[in-house]
N, CA, C and O atoms as a Maestro MAE file, in Angstrom:
{
 s_m_m2io_version
 :::
 2.0.0
}

f_m_ct {
 s_m_title
 :::
 protein
 m_atom[308] {
  # First column is atom index #
  i_m_mmod_type
  r_m_x_coord
  r_m_y_coord
  r_m_z_coord
  i_m_residue_number
  s_m_chain_name
  s_m_pdb_residue_name
  s_m_pdb_atom_name
  i_m_atomic_number
  :::
  1 25 21.231 -37.215 16.897 1 A "UNK " " N  " 7
  2 3 22.462 -37.674 16.292 1 A "UNK " " CA " 6
  3 2 23.599 -36.794 16.786 1 A "UNK " " C  " 6
  4 15 23.488 -35.569 16.808 1 A "UNK " " O  " 8
  5 25 24.668 -37.417 17.172 2 A "UNK " " N  " 7
  6 3 25.845 -36.659 17.554 2 A "UNK " " CA " 6
  7 2 26.670 -36.405 16.302 2 A "UNK " " C  " 6
  8 15 26.894 -37.306 15.493 2 A "UNK " " O  " 8
  9 25 27.116 -35.169 16.158 3 A "UNK " " N  " 7
  10 3 27.829 -34.819 14.934 3 A "UNK " " CA " 6
  11 2 29.154 -35.567 14.818 3 A "UNK " " C  " 6
  12 15 29.636 -35.773 13.705 3 A "UNK " " O  " 8
  13 25 29.751 -35.975 15.922 4 A "UNK " " N  " 7
  14 3 30.996 -36.731 15.831 4 A "UNK " " CA " 6
  15 2 30.781 -38.066 15.126 4 A "UNK " " C  " 6
  16 15 31.725 -38.633 14.577 4 A "UNK " " O  " 8
  17 25 29.544 -38.576 15.135 5 A "UNK " " N  " 7
  18 3 29.214 -39.780 14.372 5 A "UNK " " CA " 6
  19 2 29.323 -39.501 12.881 5 A "UNK " " C  " 6
  20 15 29.824 -40.332 12.123 5 A "UNK " " O  " 8
  21 25 28.854 -38.333 12.464 6 A "UNK " " N  " 7
  22 3 28.952 -37.941 11.055 6 A "UNK " " CA " 6
  23 2 30.417 -37.791 10.666 6 A "UNK " " C  " 6
  24 15 30.858 -38.328 9.650 6 A "UNK " " O  " 8
  25 25 31.159 -37.062 11.478 7 A "UNK " " N  " 7
  26 3 32.563 -36.815 11.156 7 A "UNK " " CA " 6
  27 2 33.353 -38.116 11.102 7 A "UNK " " C  " 6
  28 15 34.197 -38.302 10.225 7 A "UNK " " O  " 8
  29 25 33.077 -39.011 12.039 8 A "UNK " " N  " 7
  30 3 33.807 -40.272 12.083 8 A "UNK " " CA " 6
  31 2 33.423 -41.248 10.987 8 A "UNK " " C  " 6
  32 15 34.157 -42.196 10.709 8 A "UNK " " O  " 8
  33 25 32.284 -41.022 10.371 9 A "UNK " " N  " 7
  34 3 31.787 -41.905 9.313 9 A "UNK " " CA " 6
  35 2 31.463 -41.102 8.055 9 A "UNK " " C  " 6
  36 15 30.443 -41.332 7.405 9 A "UNK " " O  " 8
  37 25 32.334 -40.169 7.724 10 A "UNK " " N  " 7
  38 3 32.062 -39.221 6.653 10 A "UNK " " CA " 6
  39 2 31.778 -39.897 5.322 10 A "UNK " " C  " 6
  40 15 30.919 -39.436 4.572 10 A "UNK " " O  " 8
  41 25 32.478 -40.976 5.015 11 A "UNK " " N  " 7
  42 3 32.234 -41.650 3.735 11 A "UNK " " CA " 6
  43 2 30.780 -42.089 3.603 11 A "UNK " " C  " 6
  44 15 30.180 -41.945 2.538 11 A "UNK " " O  " 8
  45 25 30.215 -42.622 4.679 12 A "UNK " " N  " 7
  46 3 28.835 -43.068 4.631 12 A "UNK " " CA " 6
  47 2 27.853 -41.894 4.574 12 A "UNK " " C  " 6
  48 15 26.822 -41.973 3.906 12 A "UNK " " O  " 8
  49 25 28.176 -40.817 5.272 13 A "UNK " " N  " 7
  50 3 27.272 -39.667 5.322 13 A "UNK " " CA " 6
  51 2 27.410 -38.749 4.117 13 A "UNK " " C  " 6
  52 15 26.497 -37.979 3.820 13 A "UNK " " O  " 8
  53 25 28.526 -38.819 3.429 14 A "UNK " " N  " 7
  54 3 28.793 -37.915 2.304 14 A "UNK " " CA " 6
  55 2 27.671 -37.977 1.267 14 A "UNK " " C  " 6
  56 15 27.248 -36.940 0.756 14 A "UNK " " O  " 8
  57 25 27.185 -39.176 0.951 15 A "UNK " " N  " 7
  58 3 26.099 -39.316 -0.013 15 A "UNK " " CA " 6
  59 2 24.811 -38.687 0.473 15 A "UNK " " C  " 6
  60 15 24.074 -38.086 -0.308 15 A "UNK " " O  " 8
  61 25 24.537 -38.823 1.758 16 A "UNK " " N  " 7
  62 3 23.336 -38.220 2.333 16 A "UNK " " CA " 6
  63 2 23.428 -36.693 2.296 16 A "UNK " " C  " 6
  64 15 22.441 -36.012 2.020 16 A "UNK " " O  " 8
  65 25 24.609 -36.170 2.573 17 A "UNK " " N  " 7
  66 3 24.816 -34.722 2.527 17 A "UNK " " CA " 6
  67 2 24.668 -34.227 1.089 17 A "UNK " " C  " 6
  68 15 24.054 -33.189 0.845 17 A "UNK " " O  " 8
  69 25 25.232 -34.974 0.140 18 A "UNK " " N  " 7
  70 3 25.125 -34.606 -1.280 18 A "UNK " " CA " 6
  71 2 23.660 -34.628 -1.719 18 A "UNK " " C  " 6
  72 15 23.230 -33.766 -2.486 18 A "UNK " " O  " 8
  73 25 22.894 -35.610 -1.237 19 A "UNK " " N  " 7
  74 3 21.471 -35.678 -1.590 19 A "UNK " " CA " 6
  75 2 20.702 -34.490 -1.019 19 A "UNK " " C  " 6
  76 15 19.780 -33.981 -1.656 19 A "UNK " " O  " 8
  77 25 21.079 -34.050 0.177 20 A "UNK " " N  " 7
  78 3 20.410 -32.920 0.824 20 A "UNK " " CA " 6
  79 2 20.810 -31.586 0.200 20 A "UNK " " C  " 6
  80 15 19.963 -30.724 -0.033 20 A "UNK " " O  " 8
  81 25 22.092 -31.423 -0.066 21 A "UNK " " N  " 7
  82 3 22.616 -30.169 -0.597 21 A "UNK " " CA " 6
  83 2 23.346 -30.448 -1.911 21 A "UNK " " C  " 6
  84 15 24.575 -30.451 -1.965 21 A "UNK " " O  " 8
  85 25 22.569 -30.682 -2.961 22 A "UNK " " N  " 7
  86 3 23.089 -31.109 -4.258 22 A "UNK " " CA " 6
  87 2 24.013 -30.133 -4.962 22 A "UNK " " C  " 6
  88 15 24.753 -30.524 -5.864 22 A "UNK " " O  " 8
  89 25 23.981 -28.874 -4.567 23 A "UNK " " N  " 7
  90 3 24.865 -27.893 -5.206 23 A "UNK " " CA " 6
  91 2 26.305 -28.002 -4.713 23 A "UNK " " C  " 6
  92 15 27.215 -27.450 -5.331 23 A "UNK " " O  " 8
  93 25 26.516 -28.707 -3.608 24 A "UNK " " N  " 7
  94 3 27.872 -28.867 -3.087 24 A "UNK " " CA " 6
  95 2 28.635 -29.843 -3.979 24 A "UNK " " C  " 6
  96 15 28.141 -30.925 -4.296 24 A "UNK " " O  " 8
  97 25 29.822 -29.457 -4.371 25 A "UNK " " N  " 7
  98 3 30.630 -30.302 -5.249 25 A "UNK " " CA " 6
  99 2 31.357 -31.367 -4.432 25 A "UNK " " C  " 6
  100 15 31.463 -31.266 -3.210 25 A "UNK " " O  " 8
  101 25 31.849 -32.375 -5.119 26 A "UNK " " N  " 7
  102 3 32.634 -33.414 -4.440 26 A "UNK " " CA " 6
  103 2 33.867 -32.806 -3.782 26 A "UNK " " C  " 6
  104 15 34.266 -33.221 -2.694 26 A "UNK " " O  " 8
  105 25 34.468 -31.825 -4.442 27 A "UNK " " N  " 7
  106 3 35.632 -31.153 -3.874 27 A "UNK " " CA " 6
  107 2 35.265 -30.432 -2.574 27 A "UNK " " C  " 6
  108 15 36.009 -30.501 -1.596 27 A "UNK " " O  " 8
  109 25 34.137 -29.752 -2.562 28 A "UNK " " N  " 7
  110 3 33.687 -29.071 -1.351 28 A "UNK " " CA " 6
  111 2 33.385 -30.080 -0.248 28 A "UNK " " C  " 6
  112 15 33.695 -29.839 0.919 28 A "UNK " " O  " 8
  113 25 32.784 -31.204 -0.613 29 A "UNK " " N  " 7
  114 3 32.490 -32.242 0.378 29 A "UNK " " CA " 6
  115 2 33.774 -32.809 0.969 29 A "UNK " " C  " 6
  116 15 33.828 -33.141 2.153 29 A "UNK " " O  " 8
  117 25 34.810 -32.918 0.135 30 A "UNK " " N  " 7
  118 3 36.104 -33.388 0.647 30 A "UNK " " CA " 6
  119 2 36.699 -32.390 1.629 30 A "UNK " " C  " 6
  120 15 37.302 -32.789 2.626 30 A "UNK " " O  " 8
  121 25 36.536 -31.100 1.362 31 A "UNK " " N  " 7
  122 3 37.033 -30.058 2.269 31 A "UNK " " CA " 6
  123 2 36.238 -30.084 3.577 31 A "UNK " " C  " 6
  124 15 36.808 -29.928 4.657 31 A "UNK " " O  " 8
  125 25 34.940 -30.278 3.476 32 A "UNK " " N  " 7
  126 3 34.083 -30.337 4.667 32 A "UNK " " CA " 6
  127 2 34.521 -31.479 5.573 32 A "UNK " " C  " 6
  128 15 34.635 -31.303 6.786 32 A "UNK " " O  " 8
  129 25 34.766 -32.645 4.993 33 A "UNK " " N  " 7
  130 3 35.302 -33.816 5.698 33 A "UNK " " CA " 6
  131 2 34.562 -34.115 7.013 33 A "UNK " " C  " 6
  132 15 35.172 -34.551 7.989 33 A "UNK " " O  " 8
  133 25 33.256 -33.876 7.027 34 A "UNK " " N  " 7
  134 3 32.466 -34.193 8.209 34 A "UNK " " CA " 6
  135 2 32.444 -33.124 9.279 34 A "UNK " " C  " 6
  136 15 31.818 -33.311 10.322 34 A "UNK " " O  " 8
  137 25 33.112 -32.012 9.044 35 A "UNK " " N  " 7
  138 3 33.151 -30.937 10.046 35 A "UNK " " CA " 6
  139 2 31.908 -30.061 9.905 35 A "UNK " " C  " 6
  140 15 31.652 -29.483 8.848 35 A "UNK " " O  " 8
  141 25 31.159 -29.976 10.971 36 A "UNK " " N  " 7
  142 3 29.878 -29.257 10.962 36 A "UNK " " CA " 6
  143 2 30.043 -27.781 10.606 36 A "UNK " " C  " 6
  144 15 29.252 -27.242 9.831 36 A "UNK " " O  " 8
  145 25 31.045 -27.134 11.154 37 A "UNK " " N  " 7
  146 3 31.240 -25.703 10.863 37 A "UNK " " CA " 6
  147 2 31.593 -25.490 9.396 37 A "UNK " " C  " 6
  148 15 31.169 -24.508 8.788 37 A "UNK " " O  " 8
  149 25 32.371 -26.411 8.828 38 A "UNK " " N  " 7
  150 3 32.700 -26.314 7.397 38 A "UNK " " CA " 6
  151 2 31.444 -26.474 6.551 38 A "UNK " " C  " 6
  152 15 31.240 -25.739 5.585 38 A "UNK " " O  " 8
  153 25 30.600 -27.441 6.918 39 A "UNK " " N  " 7
  154 3 29.351 -27.660 6.185 39 A "UNK " " CA " 6
  155 2 28.483 -26.419 6.252 39 A "UNK " " C  " 6
  156 15 27.938 -25.983 5.238 39 A "UNK " " O  " 8
  157 25 28.352 -25.853 7.432 40 A "UNK " " N  " 7
  158 3 27.544 -24.648 7.599 40 A "UNK " " CA " 6
  159 2 28.062 -23.519 6.708 40 A "UNK " " C  " 6
  160 15 27.281 -22.843 6.038 40 A "UNK " " O  " 8
  161 25 29.355 -23.324 6.705 41 A "UNK " " N  " 7
  162 3 29.953 -22.267 5.890 41 A "UNK " " CA " 6
  163 2 29.725 -22.478 4.404 41 A "UNK " " C  " 6
  164 15 29.424 -21.531 3.678 41 A "UNK " " O  " 8
  165 25 29.868 -23.711 3.953 42 A "UNK " " N  " 7
  166 3 29.661 -24.008 2.523 42 A "UNK " " CA " 6
  167 2 28.203 -23.824 2.138 42 A "UNK " " C  " 6
  168 15 27.910 -23.316 1.056 42 A "UNK " " O  " 8
  169 25 27.282 -24.229 3.007 43 A "UNK " " N  " 7
  170 3 25.864 -24.030 2.721 43 A "UNK " " CA " 6
  171 2 25.569 -22.531 2.591 43 A "UNK " " C  " 6
  172 15 24.853 -22.106 1.684 43 A "UNK " " O  " 8
  173 25 26.130 -21.741 3.509 44 A "UNK " " N  " 7
  174 3 25.918 -20.289 3.460 44 A "UNK " " CA " 6
  175 2 26.417 -19.716 2.145 44 A "UNK " " C  " 6
  176 15 25.728 -18.928 1.497 44 A "UNK " " O  " 8
  177 25 27.617 -20.115 1.758 45 A "UNK " " N  " 7
  178 3 28.243 -19.554 0.554 45 A "UNK " " CA " 6
  179 2 27.538 -20.015 -0.722 45 A "UNK " " C  " 6
  180 15 27.191 -19.195 -1.573 45 A "UNK " " O  " 8
  181 25 27.327 -21.322 -0.853 46 A "UNK " " N  " 7
  182 3 26.780 -21.870 -2.091 46 A "UNK " " CA " 6
  183 2 25.305 -21.528 -2.272 46 A "UNK " " C  " 6
  184 15 24.858 -21.234 -3.381 46 A "UNK " " O  " 8
  185 25 24.553 -21.568 -1.175 47 A "UNK " " N  " 7
  186 3 23.115 -21.324 -1.268 47 A "UNK " " CA " 6
  187 2 22.718 -19.882 -0.954 47 A "UNK " " C  " 6
  188 15 21.557 -19.510 -1.120 47 A "UNK " " O  " 8
  189 25 23.668 -19.076 -0.507 48 A "UNK " " N  " 7
  190 3 23.378 -17.675 -0.227 48 A "UNK " " CA " 6
  191 2 22.398 -17.478 0.915 48 A "UNK " " C  " 6
  192 15 21.512 -16.626 0.849 48 A "UNK " " O  " 8
  193 25 22.567 -18.286 1.977 49 A "UNK " " N  " 7
  194 3 21.680 -18.180 3.135 49 A "UNK " " CA " 6
  195 2 22.470 -17.676 4.339 49 A "UNK " " C  " 6
  196 15 23.700 -17.662 4.345 49 A "UNK " " O  " 8
  197 25 21.719 -17.265 5.351 50 A "UNK " " N  " 7
  198 3 22.347 -16.787 6.582 50 A "UNK " " CA " 6
  199 2 22.891 -17.964 7.388 50 A "UNK " " C  " 6
  200 15 22.562 -19.121 7.129 50 A "UNK " " O  " 8
  201 25 23.722 -17.644 8.360 51 A "UNK " " N  " 7
  202 3 24.245 -18.672 9.258 51 A "UNK " " CA " 6
  203 2 23.102 -19.368 9.977 51 A "UNK " " C  " 6
  204 15 23.120 -20.587 10.148 51 A "UNK " " O  " 8
  205 25 22.114 -18.599 10.396 52 A "UNK " " N  " 7
  206 3 20.971 -19.153 11.105 52 A "UNK " " CA " 6
  207 2 20.206 -20.139 10.230 52 A "UNK " " C  " 6
  208 15 19.799 -21.201 10.700 52 A "UNK " " O  " 8
  209 25 20.012 -19.793 8.967 53 A "UNK " " N  " 7
  210 3 19.305 -20.688 8.043 53 A "UNK " " CA " 6
  211 2 20.120 -21.953 7.790 53 A "UNK " " C  " 6
  212 15 19.561 -23.049 7.740 53 A "UNK " " O  " 8
  213 25 21.417 -21.813 7.632 54 A "UNK " " N  " 7
  214 3 22.277 -22.988 7.429 54 A "UNK " " CA " 6
  215 2 22.193 -23.917 8.638 54 A "UNK " " C  " 6
  216 15 22.103 -25.135 8.484 54 A "UNK " " O  " 8
  217 25 22.223 -23.343 9.834 55 A "UNK " " N  " 7
  218 3 22.123 -24.151 11.055 55 A "UNK " " CA " 6
  219 2 20.767 -24.845 11.138 55 A "UNK " " C  " 6
  220 15 20.676 -25.996 11.563 55 A "UNK " " O  " 8
  221 25 19.723 -24.145 10.732 56 A "UNK " " N  " 7
  222 3 18.381 -24.726 10.725 56 A "UNK " " CA " 6
  223 2 18.333 -25.927 9.780 56 A "UNK " " C  " 6
  224 15 17.755 -26.962 10.115 56 A "UNK " " O  " 8
  225 25 18.932 -25.790 8.615 57 A "UNK " " N  " 7
  226 3 18.961 -26.886 7.647 57 A "UNK " " CA " 6
  227 2 19.756 -28.073 8.177 57 A "UNK " " C  " 6
  228 15 19.353 -29.221 7.992 57 A "UNK " " O  " 8
  229 25 20.878 -27.806 8.833 58 A "UNK " " N  " 7
  230 3 21.699 -28.876 9.391 58 A "UNK " " CA " 6
  231 2 20.937 -29.600 10.504 58 A "UNK " " C  " 6
  232 15 20.978 -30.827 10.590 58 A "UNK " " O  " 8
  233 25 20.248 -28.846 11.348 59 A "UNK " " N  " 7
  234 3 19.459 -29.472 12.407 59 A "UNK " " CA " 6
  235 2 18.363 -30.351 11.822 59 A "UNK " " C  " 6
  236 15 18.082 -31.427 12.348 59 A "UNK " " O  " 8
  237 25 17.750 -29.905 10.749 60 A "UNK " " N  " 7
  238 3 16.734 -30.710 10.067 60 A "UNK " " CA " 6
  239 2 17.371 -31.990 9.517 60 A "UNK " " C  " 6
  240 15 16.784 -33.067 9.621 60 A "UNK " " O  " 8
  241 25 18.548 -31.879 8.941 61 A "UNK " " N  " 7
  242 3 19.286 -33.031 8.424 61 A "UNK " " CA " 6
  243 2 19.588 -34.020 9.546 61 A "UNK " " C  " 6
  244 15 19.418 -35.229 9.387 61 A "UNK " " O  " 8
  245 25 20.036 -33.490 10.676 62 A "UNK " " N  " 7
  246 3 20.338 -34.347 11.831 62 A "UNK " " CA " 6
  247 2 19.088 -35.096 12.290 62 A "UNK " " C  " 6
  248 15 19.137 -36.295 12.563 62 A "UNK " " O  " 8
  249 25 17.984 -34.388 12.370 63 A "UNK " " N  " 7
  250 3 16.731 -35.006 12.818 63 A "UNK " " CA " 6
  251 2 16.269 -36.072 11.827 63 A "UNK " " C  " 6
  252 15 15.826 -37.149 12.226 63 A "UNK " " O  " 8
  253 25 16.374 -35.769 10.546 64 A "UNK " " N  " 7
  254 3 15.944 -36.715 9.520 64 A "UNK " " CA " 6
  255 2 16.811 -37.971 9.493 64 A "UNK " " C  " 6
  256 15 16.359 -39.026 9.047 64 A "UNK " " O  " 8
  257 25 18.049 -37.866 9.966 65 A "UNK " " N  " 7
  258 3 18.981 -38.990 9.926 65 A "UNK " " CA " 6
  259 2 19.325 -39.536 11.305 65 A "UNK " " C  " 6
  260 15 20.315 -40.252 11.456 65 A "UNK " " O  " 8
  261 25 18.527 -39.210 12.302 66 A "UNK " " N  " 7
  262 3 18.862 -39.591 13.673 66 A "UNK " " CA " 6
  263 2 18.896 -41.105 13.879 66 A "UNK " " C  " 6
  264 15 19.604 -41.594 14.759 66 A "UNK " " O  " 8
  265 25 18.143 -41.840 13.081 67 A "UNK " " N  " 7
  266 3 18.113 -43.291 13.238 67 A "UNK " " CA " 6
  267 2 19.082 -44.013 12.311 67 A "UNK " " C  " 6
  268 15 19.146 -45.242 12.308 67 A "UNK " " O  " 8
  269 25 19.836 -43.249 11.524 68 A "UNK " " N  " 7
  270 3 20.796 -43.862 10.604 68 A "UNK " " CA " 6
  271 2 22.044 -44.273 11.370 68 A "UNK " " C  " 6
  272 15 22.653 -43.467 12.073 68 A "UNK " " O  " 8
  273 25 22.409 -45.522 11.225 69 A "UNK " " N  " 7
  274 3 23.603 -46.039 11.886 69 A "UNK " " CA " 6
  275 2 24.529 -46.597 10.820 69 A "UNK " " C  " 6
  276 15 24.293 -47.689 10.303 69 A "UNK " " O  " 8
  277 25 25.579 -45.859 10.485 70 A "UNK " " N  " 7
  278 3 26.490 -46.332 9.440 70 A "UNK " " CA " 6
  279 2 27.158 -47.636 9.839 70 A "UNK " " C  " 6
  280 15 27.432 -47.891 11.012 70 A "UNK " " O  " 8
  281 25 27.410 -48.446 8.832 71 A "UNK " " N  " 7
  282 3 28.112 -49.707 9.083 71 A "UNK " " CA " 6
  283 2 29.557 -49.392 9.427 71 A "UNK " " C  " 6
  284 15 30.173 -48.516 8.821 71 A "UNK " " O  " 8
  285 25 30.082 -50.099 10.384 72 A "UNK " " N  " 7
  286 3 31.485 -49.895 10.727 72 A "UNK " " CA " 6
  287 2 32.347 -50.494 9.632 72 A "UNK " " C  " 6
  288 15 31.922 -51.403 8.918 72 A "UNK " " O  " 8
  289 25 33.548 -49.985 9.507 73 A "UNK " " N  " 7
  290 3 34.452 -50.469 8.467 73 A "UNK " " CA " 6
  291 2 34.813 -51.936 8.709 73 A "UNK " " C  " 6
  292 15 35.168 -52.651 7.772 73 A "UNK " " O  " 8
  293 25 34.721 -52.384 9.968 74 A "UNK " " N  " 7
  294 3 35.037 -53.761 10.275 74 A "UNK " " CA " 6
  295 2 34.031 -54.723 9.669 74 A "UNK " " C  " 6
  296 15 34.404 -55.820 9.254 74 A "UNK " " O  " 8
  297 25 32.760 -54.335 9.610 75 A "UNK " " N  " 7
  298 3 31.746 -55.243 9.103 75 A "UNK " " CA " 6
  299 2 31.733 -55.331 7.577 75 A "UNK " " C  " 6
  300 15 31.059 -56.195 7.016 75 A "UNK " " O  " 8
  301 25 32.468 -54.452 6.904 76 A "UNK " " N  " 7
  302 3 32.505 -54.473 5.459 76 A "UNK " " CA " 6
  303 2 33.632 -55.333 4.928 76 A "UNK " " C  " 6
  304 15 33.758 -55.499 3.715 76 A "UNK " " O  " 8
  305 25 34.460 -55.889 5.810 77 A "UNK " " N  " 7
  306 3 35.573 -56.724 5.371 77 A "UNK " " CA " 6
  307 2 35.233 -58.175 5.412 77 A "UNK " " C  " 6
  308 15 36.066 -59.014 5.071 77 A "UNK " " O  " 8
  :::
 }
 m_bond[307] {
  # First column is bond index #
  i_m_from
  i_m_to
  i_m_order
  :::
  1 1 2 1
  2 2 3 1
  3 3 4 2
  4 3 5 1
  5 5 6 1
  6 6 7 1
  7 7 8 2
  8 7 9 1
  9 9 10 1
  10 10 11 1
  11 11 12 2
  12 11 13 1
  13 13 14 1
  14 14 15 1
  15 15 16 2
  16 15 17 1
  17 17 18 1
  18 18 19 1
  19 19 20 2
  20 19 21 1
  21 21 22 1
  22 22 23 1
  23 23 24 2
  24 23 25 1
  25 25 26 1
  26 26 27 1
  27 27 28 2
  28 27 29 1
  29 29 30 1
  30 30 31 1
  31 31 32 2
  32 31 33 1
  33 33 34 1
  34 34 35 1
  35 35 36 2
  36 35 37 1
  37 37 38 1
  38 38 39 1
  39 39 40 2
  40 39 41 1
  41 41 42 1
  42 42 43 1
  43 43 44 2
  44 43 45 1
  45 45 46 1
  46 46 47 1
  47 47 48 2
  48 47 49 1
  49 49 50 1
  50 50 51 1
  51 51 52 2
  52 51 53 1
  53 53 54 1
  54 54 55 1
  55 55 56 2
  56 55 57 1
  57 57 58 1
  58 58 59 1
  59 59 60 2
  60 59 61 1
  61 61 62 1
  62 62 63 1
  63 63 64 2
  64 63 65 1
  65 65 66 1
  66 66 67 1
  67 67 68 2
  68 67 69 1
  69 69 70 1
  70 70 71 1
  71 71 72 2
  72 71 73 1
  73 73 74 1
  74 74 75 1
  75 75 76 2
  76 75 77 1
  77 77 78 1
  78 78 79 1
  79 79 80 2
  80 79 81 1
  81 81 82 1
  82 82 83 1
  83 83 84 2
  84 83 85 1
  85 85 86 1
  86 86 87 1
  87 87 88 2
  88 87 89 1
  89 89 90 1
  90 90 91 1
  91 91 92 2
  92 91 93 1
  93 93 94 1
  94 94 95 1
  95 95 96 2
  96 95 97 1
  97 97 98 1
  98 98 99 1
  99 99 100 2
  100 99 101 1
  101 101 102 1
  102 102 103 1
  103 103 104 2
  104 103 105 1
  105 105 106 1
  106 106 107 1
  107 107 108 2
  108 107 109 1
  109 109 110 1
  110 110 111 1
  111 111 112 2
  112 111 113 1
  113 113 114 1
  114 114 115 1
  115 115 116 2
  116 115 117 1
  117 117 118 1
  118 118 119 1
  119 119 120 2
  120 119 121 1
  121 121 122 1
  122 122 123 1
  123 123 124 2
  124 123 125 1
  125 125 126 1
  126 126 127 1
  127 127 128 2
  128 127 129 1
  129 129 130 1
  130 130 131 1
  131 131 132 2
  132 131 133 1
  133 133 134 1
  134 134 135 1
  135 135 136 2
  136 135 137 1
  137 137 138 1
  138 138 139 1
  139 139 140 2
  140 139 141 1
  141 141 142 1
  142 142 143 1
  143 143 144 2
  144 143 145 1
  145 145 146 1
  146 146 147 1
  147 147 148 2
  148 147 149 1
  149 149 150 1
  150 150 151 1
  151 151 152 2
  152 151 153 1
  153 153 154 1
  154 154 155 1
  155 155 156 2
  156 155 157 1
  157 157 158 1
  158 158 159 1
  159 159 160 2
  160 159 161 1
  161 161 162 1
  162 162 163 1
  163 163 164 2
  164 163 165 1
  165 165 166 1
  166 166 167 1
  167 167 168 2
  168 167 169 1
  169 169 170 1
  170 170 171 1
  171 171 172 2
  172 171 173 1
  173 173 174 1
  174 174 175 1
  175 175 176 2
  176 175 177 1
  177 177 178 1
  178 178 179 1
  179 179 180 2
  180 179 181 1
  181 181 182 1
  182 182 183 1
  183 183 184 2
  184 183 185 1
  185 185 186 1
  186 186 187 1
  187 187 188 2
  188 187 189 1
  189 189 190 1
  190 190 191 1
  191 191 192 2
  192 191 193 1
  193 193 194 1
  194 194 195 1
  195 195 196 2
  196 195 197 1
  197 197 198 1
  198 198 199 1
  199 199 200 2
  200 199 201 1
  201 201 202 1
  202 202 203 1
  203 203 204 2
  204 203 205 1
  205 205 206 1
  206 206 207 1
  207 207 208 2
  208 207 209 1
  209 209 210 1
  210 210 211 1
  211 211 212 2
  212 211 213 1
  213 213 214 1
  214 214 215 1
  215 215 216 2
  216 215 217 1
  217 217 218 1
  218 218 219 1
  219 219 220 2
  220 219 221 1
  221 221 222 1
  222 222 223 1
  223 223 224 2
  224 223 225 1
  225 225 226 1
  226 226 227 1
  227 227 228 2
  228 227 229 1
  229 229 230 1
  230 230 231 1
  231 231 232 2
  232 231 233 1
  233 233 234 1
  234 234 235 1
  235 235 236 2
  236 235 237 1
  237 237 238 1
  238 238 239 1
  239 239 240 2
  240 239 241 1
  241 241 242 1
  242 242 243 1
  243 243 244 2
  244 243 245 1
  245 245 246 1
  246 246 247 1
  247 247 248 2
  248 247 249 1
  249 249 250 1
  250 250 251 1
  251 251 252 2
  252 251 253 1
  253 253 254 1
  254 254 255 1
  255 255 256 2
  256 255 257 1
  257 257 258 1
  258 258 259 1
  259 259 260 2
  260 259 261 1
  261 261 262 1
  262 262 263 1
  263 263 264 2
  264 263 265 1
  265 265 266 1
  266 266 267 1
  267 267 268 2
  268 267 269 1
  269 269 270 1
  270 270 271 1
  271 271 272 2
  272 271 273 1
  273 273 274 1
  274 274 275 1
  275 275 276 2
  276 275 277 1
  277 277 278 1
  278 278 279 1
  279 279 280 2
  280 279 281 1
  281 281 282 1
  282 282 283 1
  283 283 284 2
  284 283 285 1
  285 285 286 1
  286 286 287 1
  287 287 288 2
  288 287 289 1
  289 289 290 1
  290 290 291 1
  291 291 292 2
  292 291 293 1
  293 293 294 1
  294 294 295 1
  295 295 296 2
  296 295 297 1
  297 297 298 1
  298 298 299 1
  299 299 300 2
  300 299 301 1
  301 301 302 1
  302 302 303 1
  303 303 304 2
  304 303 305 1
  305 305 306 1
  306 306 307 1
  307 307 308 2
  :::
 }
}
C-alpha cells in the first residue's frame, strides 16, 4: 500500500486507524490527517513506544490493509 493512498482517502482510512489504535482520539486523528509521520509520532506519545516500534506497527497496518481500496468520492454520489 502506498501511504499517499491513505493520506488522499483519510476519511475512509480514519476508521481503520481508530480500530487499530483505539487510544487515539478523534482530535488526534484530525491532526494526523493521513500523514504517516504524524501517525508515528502520536503512536509513540500515546502508547509510550519507540519510533522503531511505531514504524513496525504502521508497517503491519499497511500489510494488513494492502488489498483495501477505498471508494472514490465520485462513486458515492
